C-alpha positions as CSV (number, residue, x, y, z in Angstrom):
1,M,17.8,-2.1,-11.5
2,E,18.1,-0.4,-8.1
3,Q,18.0,3.2,-9.8
4,I,15.5,2.7,-11.3
5,L,13.5,1.1,-7.9
6,R,14.7,4.2,-6.2
7,L,13.3,6.4,-8.4
8,Q,9.9,4.2,-8.5
9,A,9.9,4.2,-4.5
10,S,10.9,8.1,-4.7
11,D,7.5,8.7,-6.9
12,L,5.5,7.4,-4.7
13,Q,5.6,11.0,-2.8
14,Y,3.7,12.1,-5.4
15,L,1.0,9.3,-5.5
16,L,0.1,10.2,-1.9
17,P,-3.6,11.6,-2.5
18,E,-4.2,8.1,-4.8
19,L,-2.7,5.6,-2.7
20,A,-4.4,6.8,1.0
21,L,-7.9,6.1,-1.4
22,V,-6.7,2.5,-2.5
23,V,-5.5,1.6,1.0
24,T,-8.1,2.9,2.4
25,A,-10.3,0.9,0.0
26,V,-8.5,-2.2,0.5
27,I,-9.3,-2.0,4.2
28,L,-12.6,-1.3,4.4
29,S,-13.5,-3.7,2.1
30,L,-11.3,-6.2,4.3
31,L,-13.0,-5.1,7.5
32,D,-16.6,-5.3,6.0
33,L,-16.2,-8.8,5.0
34,A,-15.1,-10.1,8.4
35,L,-17.6,-8.3,10.5
36,P,-20.8,-10.3,11.6
37,N,-23.8,-9.3,9.5
38,R,-25.3,-8.0,12.5
39,V,-23.2,-4.8,12.7
40,N,-24.4,-1.7,12.2
41,R,-21.8,-0.7,9.4
42,T,-22.3,3.3,9.9
43,F,-18.8,3.6,11.6
44,I,-17.8,2.3,7.6
45,G,-18.5,5.4,6.6
46,W,-16.5,7.5,9.5
47,L,-13.6,5.4,8.4
48,T,-14.8,6.4,4.7
49,L,-14.7,9.9,5.2
50,V,-11.2,9.9,7.2
51,G,-9.4,8.2,3.7
52,I,-11.1,11.1,1.7
53,V,-9.4,13.7,4.2
54,V,-6.5,12.1,4.4
55,S,-6.0,12.0,0.3
56,G,-7.4,16.3,1.0
57,V,-4.0,17.0,3.3
58,F,-2.0,15.7,0.8
59,V,-3.2,17.5,-2.5
60,T,-2.9,19.9,-0.5
61,L,0.5,20.0,0.7
62,Q,1.3,19.4,-3.5
63,L,0.2,22.3,-4.5
64,N,2.4,25.3,-6.4
65,P,5.4,23.0,-6.7
66,A,8.1,24.4,-8.0
67,E,7.6,22.9,-11.4
68,P,4.3,20.0,-12.2
69,V,5.5,16.3,-12.3
70,Q,5.8,14.1,-15.3
71,L,4.7,10.2,-13.7
72,L,4.7,7.3,-16.1
73,N,6.7,7.7,-19.3
74,F,4.7,11.7,-19.6
75,S,1.2,9.8,-19.0
76,Y,0.1,11.0,-15.2
77,R,0.7,14.6,-14.4
78,V,1.3,16.2,-11.3
79,D,0.3,20.3,-11.5
80,D,-2.0,22.7,-10.0
81,F,-4.6,21.8,-12.3
82,S,-5.3,18.3,-11.5
83,N,-4.2,19.5,-7.7
84,I,-7.4,22.0,-8.2
85,M,-10.0,19.9,-9.5
86,K,-8.9,17.3,-6.7
87,L,-9.5,19.2,-3.8
88,L,-13.3,19.7,-5.7
89,V,-13.3,16.2,-6.1
90,L,-12.6,14.9,-2.6
91,T,-14.5,17.9,-1.5
92,G,-17.7,16.6,-3.4
93,T,-17.1,13.3,-2.0
94,A,-16.9,14.3,1.9
95,L,-20.0,15.9,2.0
96,V,-21.2,13.3,-0.3
97,V,-20.5,10.7,2.1
98,L,-20.7,12.7,5.6
99,M,-24.5,13.7,4.4
100,S,-25.0,10.2,3.6
101,I,-24.5,8.5,7.1
102,G,-27.8,8.1,9.0
103,F,-29.9,8.3,5.9
104,V,-28.7,5.0,4.3
105,K,-30.0,1.8,6.3
106,E,-30.3,-1.7,5.5
107,D,-33.9,-1.8,4.8
108,S,-33.1,0.5,1.6
109,I,-29.8,-0.5,0.4
110,P,-28.6,-4.3,1.5
111,H,-24.6,-3.6,1.6
112,V,-24.5,-0.3,3.4
113,G,-20.4,-1.1,3.6
114,E,-20.0,-1.2,0.0
115,Y,-22.2,2.1,-0.4
116,Y,-19.6,3.6,1.6
117,Y,-16.1,2.4,0.5
118,F,-17.5,2.4,-3.5
119,Y,-17.1,6.0,-3.3
120,L,-13.6,5.9,-2.7
121,P,-12.8,4.2,-5.9
122,A,-14.7,6.4,-8.0
123,A,-13.1,9.5,-6.5
124,L,-10.0,7.5,-7.2
125,G,-11.4,7.4,-11.0
126,A,-12.4,11.1,-11.0
127,M,-8.5,12.3,-9.8
128,I,-6.6,10.0,-12.3
129,M,-9.2,11.6,-14.8
130,S,-7.5,15.3,-13.8
131,S,-4.2,14.7,-13.7
132,S,-3.8,12.5,-17.2
133,G,-2.2,13.9,-19.4
134,D,-2.0,10.3,-21.8
135,L,-4.7,8.5,-23.4
136,I,-4.5,5.5,-22.3
137,T,-4.6,7.1,-18.5
138,L,-7.4,9.0,-18.7
139,Y,-9.9,6.4,-20.2
140,V,-8.3,4.0,-17.4
141,G,-9.8,6.4,-14.6
142,L,-13.0,6.7,-16.8
143,E,-13.8,3.2,-16.7
144,L,-12.9,3.2,-13.2
145,L,-15.1,6.0,-12.1
146,S,-18.2,5.1,-14.3
147,I,-18.1,1.4,-13.3
148,T,-17.9,2.2,-9.0
149,S,-20.8,4.6,-10.7
150,Y,-23.2,2.1,-12.2
151,L,-22.4,-0.5,-9.1
152,L,-23.2,2.8,-6.8
153,V,-27.0,3.1,-8.7
154,A,-27.7,0.0,-8.6
155,M,-27.0,-0.4,-4.7
156,K,-30.6,-0.7,-3.6
157,K,-31.9,-3.8,-5.0
158,K,-35.3,-4.0,-4.6
159,D,-36.8,-0.7,-6.4
160,G,-37.5,-1.0,-9.8
161,L,-36.9,2.6,-10.4
162,S,-32.6,2.1,-9.2
163,N,-32.5,-1.2,-11.8
164,E,-34.3,0.8,-14.6
165,G,-31.6,3.8,-13.9
166,A,-28.4,1.3,-13.1
167,F,-29.3,-1.0,-16.6
168,K,-29.8,2.6,-18.6
169,Y,-27.0,4.1,-17.3
170,L,-24.5,0.7,-18.0
171,V,-25.9,0.7,-21.8
172,M,-25.7,4.8,-22.2
173,G,-22.5,4.6,-20.3
174,G,-20.9,1.6,-22.5
175,I,-21.6,3.2,-25.8
176,S,-20.0,6.6,-24.6
177,S,-17.2,5.1,-23.5
178,A,-16.7,3.3,-26.6
179,I,-17.7,6.6,-28.4
180,I,-14.5,8.3,-26.5
181,L,-12.5,5.3,-27.1
182,Y,-13.1,5.2,-31.5
183,G,-12.4,9.0,-31.7
184,M,-9.3,8.1,-29.5
185,S,-8.0,6.2,-32.1
186,F,-8.3,8.2,-34.4
187,L,-5.6,10.7,-32.8
188,Y,-3.3,7.4,-32.5
189,G,-3.7,6.1,-35.6
190,M,-2.8,9.5,-36.9
191,S,-0.3,10.8,-34.9
192,G,1.3,7.1,-34.1
193,S,1.3,8.5,-29.8
194,T,-1.8,8.1,-27.2
195,N,0.4,11.2,-25.1
196,L,-1.3,14.3,-25.2
197,M,1.5,16.8,-25.9
198,E,2.8,14.5,-28.4
199,I,-0.2,14.1,-30.3
200,G,-1.3,18.2,-29.4
201,Q,2.3,18.6,-31.7
202,A,1.4,16.7,-34.3
203,L,-2.0,18.0,-35.5
204,P,-0.5,21.1,-36.6
205,T,1.3,19.4,-39.1
206,L,-1.3,17.2,-39.7
207,A,-4.2,19.0,-40.4
208,A,-3.5,19.6,-44.2
209,S,-3.7,15.7,-45.1
210,Y,-6.2,14.7,-42.7
211,E,-8.8,17.0,-41.9
212,P,-11.8,15.4,-42.3
213,L,-10.6,12.3,-40.3
214,L,-9.4,15.7,-37.3
215,Y,-13.1,17.0,-37.7
216,L,-14.4,13.1,-36.9
217,A,-12.1,12.6,-34.1
218,F,-12.8,15.7,-32.7
219,F,-17.2,15.4,-32.6
220,L,-16.6,11.8,-31.3
221,L,-14.7,13.0,-28.3
222,L,-17.4,15.7,-27.5
223,A,-20.1,12.8,-28.0
224,G,-18.6,10.9,-25.7
225,F,-18.4,13.5,-23.1
226,G,-21.1,15.4,-24.2
227,F,-22.7,12.6,-22.3
228,K,-20.6,12.5,-19.2
229,I,-21.2,15.8,-17.7
230,A,-24.7,15.1,-19.3
231,A,-24.9,18.0,-21.8
232,A,-27.8,18.2,-24.4
233,P,-28.0,16.5,-26.5
234,F,-26.2,13.4,-24.6
235,H,-28.8,14.3,-21.5
236,S,-31.2,11.6,-21.8
237,W,-29.7,9.3,-19.6
238,A,-29.9,12.0,-16.2
239,P,-33.0,12.1,-15.2
240,D,-34.0,8.5,-15.3
241,V,-30.9,7.9,-13.3
242,Y,-31.0,10.5,-10.8
243,Q,-34.2,9.2,-10.1
244,G,-34.1,6.0,-9.7
245,A,-30.6,6.1,-7.8
246,P,-30.2,6.6,-4.4
247,T,-30.2,10.2,-3.3
248,P,-26.6,10.7,-2.3
249,V,-25.7,9.0,-5.0
250,T,-27.5,10.8,-7.5
251,A,-25.4,13.5,-5.2
252,F,-22.5,12.5,-6.7
253,L,-23.1,12.2,-9.9
254,A,-24.3,15.0,-10.2
255,V,-21.6,17.5,-9.2
256,V,-18.4,15.0,-9.1
257,S,-19.1,12.7,-11.3
258,K,-19.2,15.3,-13.7
259,A,-16.6,17.6,-12.9
260,A,-14.3,14.7,-13.4
261,G,-15.8,14.7,-17.1
262,F,-15.3,19.0,-17.1
263,A,-11.5,18.5,-16.2
264,I,-10.7,16.1,-18.7
265,L,-12.7,17.9,-21.7
266,F,-11.1,21.3,-20.7
267,R,-7.0,19.5,-20.5
268,V,-8.0,17.4,-23.7
269,F,-9.6,20.3,-26.1
270,Y,-7.0,22.8,-24.7
271,V,-3.9,20.9,-25.5
272,L,-5.1,19.8,-28.9
273,F,-6.7,23.0,-30.0
274,A,-6.7,25.9,-28.1
275,F,-2.6,26.2,-28.3
276,N,-1.8,25.0,-31.6
277,S,-2.5,27.5,-35.3
278,F,-3.6,24.9,-37.6
279,E,-3.0,27.4,-41.0
280,G,-5.4,26.8,-44.0
281,T,-7.7,25.6,-42.2
282,K,-10.8,26.1,-39.9
283,L,-10.7,23.6,-37.2
284,Q,-9.7,25.6,-34.6
285,S,-12.0,27.7,-34.2
286,D,-15.2,25.2,-35.3
287,V,-14.1,23.5,-32.7
288,F,-14.8,26.1,-30.4
289,L,-17.8,26.6,-32.3
290,A,-19.3,23.2,-31.6
291,I,-18.7,23.3,-27.9
292,S,-20.5,27.0,-28.1
293,V,-23.9,25.3,-29.6
294,M,-23.9,22.4,-27.6
295,A,-23.7,24.6,-24.2
296,A,-26.7,27.2,-25.5
297,I,-28.4,23.7,-26.4
298,A,-27.6,22.5,-22.9
299,M,-29.0,25.7,-21.5
300,V,-32.1,25.9,-23.8
301,V,-32.8,22.3,-22.6
302,G,-32.0,21.7,-18.9
303,N,-34.0,25.0,-18.3
304,F,-37.2,25.0,-20.7
305,T,-38.0,21.0,-19.7
306,A,-37.3,21.7,-15.7
307,L,-40.5,23.7,-16.3
308,K,-42.7,21.0,-16.1
309,Q,-40.6,18.8,-13.7
310,T,-43.2,17.4,-10.4
311,N,-40.6,15.2,-9.3
312,M,-37.4,17.5,-7.5
313,K,-34.7,14.8,-8.7
314,R,-35.6,15.2,-11.8
315,L,-36.0,19.1,-11.7
316,L,-32.7,18.9,-10.3
317,A,-31.4,17.2,-13.3
318,Y,-32.5,19.6,-16.0
319,S,-31.2,21.9,-13.7
320,G,-27.4,19.8,-13.7
321,I,-28.0,19.9,-17.8
322,A,-28.7,23.9,-17.6
323,N,-25.4,24.1,-15.9
324,A,-23.5,21.9,-17.8
325,G,-24.4,24.2,-20.7
326,Y,-23.3,27.2,-18.5
327,I,-19.7,25.7,-17.5
328,L,-19.0,24.7,-20.8
329,V,-19.0,28.7,-21.6
330,P,-15.4,29.3,-20.5
331,I,-14.4,26.2,-22.7
332,A,-15.9,27.4,-25.6
333,T,-14.5,30.5,-25.2
334,Y,-10.7,29.6,-24.3
335,F,-8.0,32.5,-24.5
336,S,-7.6,35.4,-26.3
337,V,-6.1,38.8,-26.1
338,T,-8.5,39.9,-24.5
339,H,-9.8,37.5,-22.1
340,Y,-7.4,34.7,-20.8
341,A,-9.3,34.1,-17.5
342,N,-11.2,30.9,-19.0
343,F,-9.8,29.1,-16.0
344,S,-10.4,30.9,-13.1
345,E,-14.3,31.3,-14.6
346,F,-14.5,27.8,-14.2
347,I,-13.6,26.9,-11.3
348,F,-15.4,29.4,-9.7
349,Y,-18.1,28.3,-11.3
350,L,-17.4,25.2,-10.2
351,I,-16.9,25.2,-6.8
352,A,-20.2,27.3,-6.6
353,Y,-21.9,25.0,-8.4
354,L,-20.8,21.9,-5.7
355,V,-21.4,23.8,-3.1
356,M,-25.2,24.7,-4.2
357,N,-26.0,21.3,-5.6
358,I,-25.4,19.1,-2.5
359,G,-26.8,21.7,-0.1
360,A,-30.3,21.2,-2.4
361,F,-30.0,17.3,-2.9
362,A,-29.2,17.1,1.2
363,V,-32.6,19.3,1.7
364,L,-33.8,17.2,-0.7
365,M,-32.4,14.2,1.4
366,I,-34.4,15.7,4.7
367,V,-37.6,16.2,2.2
368,E,-37.4,12.6,1.2
369,A,-36.8,11.2,4.7
370,A,-39.8,12.5,6.5
371,E,-42.6,12.3,3.4
372,G,-41.5,9.1,1.8
373,H,-40.6,10.6,-1.8
374,T,-39.0,12.5,-4.3
375,E,-41.5,15.0,-5.2
376,A,-41.9,18.7,-5.0
377,K,-45.0,19.0,-2.8
378,G,-43.4,17.1,0.3
379,F,-41.3,20.3,0.4
380,A,-44.8,22.3,1.6
381,G,-45.1,24.2,4.4
382,L,-41.1,23.4,4.9
383,Y,-40.6,26.2,6.5
384,Y,-43.5,26.1,9.6
385,R,-41.7,22.0,10.1
386,A,-38.1,23.4,9.7
387,P,-37.6,27.0,9.6
388,L,-34.0,26.6,9.6
389,T,-33.4,24.1,6.8
390,A,-36.1,26.4,4.5
391,V,-33.9,29.2,5.1
392,A,-31.0,27.2,4.3
393,M,-32.5,26.0,1.2
394,V,-33.4,29.5,0.3
395,L,-29.9,30.7,0.4
396,L,-29.1,28.0,-2.4
397,V,-32.0,28.1,-4.0
398,L,-30.6,32.3,-4.8
399,S,-27.2,30.8,-5.2
400,L,-29.0,28.6,-7.8
401,A,-30.8,31.4,-9.9
402,G,-28.1,33.3,-10.0
403,I,-30.0,36.6,-7.7
404,P,-27.3,39.0,-7.0
405,L,-24.5,38.4,-3.9
406,S,-24.9,34.2,-4.3
407,G,-21.9,32.3,-5.5
408,G,-24.1,31.2,-8.4
409,F,-25.1,35.0,-9.5
410,F,-21.0,35.8,-9.6
411,G,-20.5,32.5,-11.1
412,K,-22.4,33.4,-14.3
413,F,-21.6,37.5,-13.7
414,Y,-17.9,36.1,-14.6
415,I,-18.6,34.1,-17.3
416,I,-20.7,36.6,-19.4
417,L,-18.1,39.3,-19.0
418,G,-16.4,36.1,-20.9
419,T,-18.0,36.0,-23.5
420,M,-18.4,40.0,-24.0
421,Q,-14.9,40.4,-24.3
422,T,-14.6,37.3,-26.5
423,Q,-17.0,39.1,-28.1
424,Q,-19.7,36.4,-28.9
425,Y,-22.8,38.7,-27.7
426,W,-24.8,35.6,-28.0
427,L,-23.8,33.6,-25.9
428,G,-23.5,35.9,-23.4
429,A,-27.3,36.9,-23.9
430,L,-28.6,33.7,-24.1
431,M,-26.9,32.7,-20.1
432,I,-28.7,35.5,-19.2
433,A,-32.5,34.6,-21.4
434,T,-31.9,31.0,-19.7
435,S,-31.1,32.2,-15.8
436,V,-34.5,34.2,-16.2
437,V,-36.5,30.9,-17.3
438,S,-34.9,29.4,-14.2
439,L,-36.5,31.4,-11.9
440,Y,-40.0,29.8,-12.6
441,Y,-38.6,26.1,-11.2
442,Y,-36.3,27.6,-9.1
443,F,-38.8,30.4,-7.4
444,G,-41.5,27.6,-7.4
445,I,-39.5,25.5,-4.7
446,V,-39.4,28.8,-2.3
447,R,-43.7,28.7,-3.0
448,Q,-43.9,25.7,-1.6
449,M,-41.9,25.8,1.4
450,F,-43.1,29.6,2.9
451,M,-47.1,29.6,0.6
452,R,-48.4,26.5,1.5
453,S,-48.9,26.3,5.1
454,D,-52.5,24.2,4.4
455,Y,-50.8,21.4,3.8
456,E,-50.8,18.1,6.3
457,P,-46.8,17.1,5.4
458,A,-45.6,14.6,8.2
459,P,-42.9,15.8,10.8
460,V,-39.2,16.7,9.9
461,R,-36.2,15.8,11.5
462,V,-32.4,16.7,10.9
463,S,-30.0,14.6,11.5
464,V,-26.3,15.7,12.4
465,P,-24.4,15.2,9.3
466,L,-27.3,16.2,7.2
467,G,-27.6,19.3,9.1
468,I,-23.8,20.3,8.8
469,V,-24.0,20.1,5.3
470,V,-27.1,21.8,4.8
471,W,-25.9,24.9,6.2
472,L,-21.9,24.0,5.3
473,C,-22.9,24.6,1.7
474,A,-25.4,27.7,2.1
475,L,-23.1,29.4,3.6
476,V,-20.3,28.8,1.3
477,S,-22.7,30.1,-1.0
478,V,-23.3,32.6,0.5
479,A,-19.3,33.4,0.6
480,L,-18.6,33.2,-2.6
481,G,-20.9,35.8,-3.0
482,V,-19.6,38.1,-0.6
483,V,-16.1,37.4,-1.2
484,P,-15.8,36.3,-4.9
485,Q,-12.5,38.3,-6.0
486,A,-11.1,36.8,-3.5
487,V,-11.7,33.5,-4.3
488,L,-10.4,34.1,-7.7
489,K,-7.6,36.0,-6.5
490,G,-6.7,32.5,-5.0
491,I,-7.2,30.6,-7.8
492,D,-5.0,32.6,-9.9
493,T,-2.6,32.5,-7.2
494,I,-2.2,29.1,-7.1
495,F,-2.7,28.4,-11.0
496,T,-0.3,29.2,-13.9
497,L,-1.1,28.3,-17.4
498,T,2.7,28.7,-19.1
499,S,3.7,25.6,-16.3
500,D,0.1,23.7,-14.4
501,F,-1.5,24.0,-17.6
502,I,-0.2,23.3,-21.1
503,I,1.3,19.9,-21.1
504,R,5.1,20.3,-21.7
């Protein structure tokens, strides 16, 4: 018994990033309960930010371990795949919390303290998903993220759109979770295990006897994860939820929640299907063809539907659907002799996606505070009211549109090169075509800011936290376009395919 206790105690050092979030959430929840109602809860936002930073420091210290760490009977894995994804999750959450400070008011959100520290369990769920090596652990993290997200969307209790969005999100989220669980049940029934490594080892021998069930399990998981990443045709919830949720929460759903979904989708489908040889069946090629088709549908539906949007939250929602398609492409092309940089392409575009979207939502928050709404017309004449903010928005729009010398451009460029190396020319051509379509609605924002000087808008005030987030995201987006190779080299230095991704 003493030996078991010593082993459990020593394992806690690998769980310090997660424990930091748990401890901070517990302390802040007790502090919020103890404080009188009249006390301003803004400082809880700063303490939440401190907890996220501490967790990020612990993750950074775990980068490049000598060997991946397997915990809880191989159900929890600490490797550089999970560490990189955790840093993305924590960075996105920290930026969302920072831009909420000074923006969130008690007249719109009654429980400001809860609003801030609810981000901690949500980020914790995303981190658990990133490290999951077992279907049960995966599902626990997924539900922790999902349930907390439902609560965050419903924070504006007196807002009809918020209540409607939260209800739709709850119902559709519950259905998607059930679909994922149903797909997992087939994998467990066939392999007799919930461990991803053991399932991956068993699938090749099961393919001949259970091929229809394997297809069914895959499509159930793809549909469920497709909802979590808001990829068409499983995207219908996103525009209404994004529009109804508080704008920082919308940014969290668009970036952090989506990144967690991509992390587990990448790990599950690659461990189960990419590294196995299914002799006598087309299962492997069909799996990645299905992902390619979903990526294509997301790109087309997202970009073409965004053309007619007049509400900025809905426009960014459809933009996010299109970007989900772009991010799916590195997963769909999978590894080959001529192409093995999928993870680097995937992470590079995720980093660019994180900064350009959070920056755009931060600018939207500035306009929303001035105009009282999130319609695109609120950007009219922004250059004449807040020139620095307008310039930052231009930099972010250039990245969103994929204009050269921006992070978004090189993110798409590397992914398109990957499709060419794997001879999936149709997918690369579709990426180029839909990116051209996106120029119309992205530059519609620029047109509003610079060419609508006759509009009589309200004065714009930029708080310090919002200004920091806007310019930090804009500058990082530009930096990604200036030194993309340095970023890719850094990712390749940290990540090693054989030890950091293949669960063994």
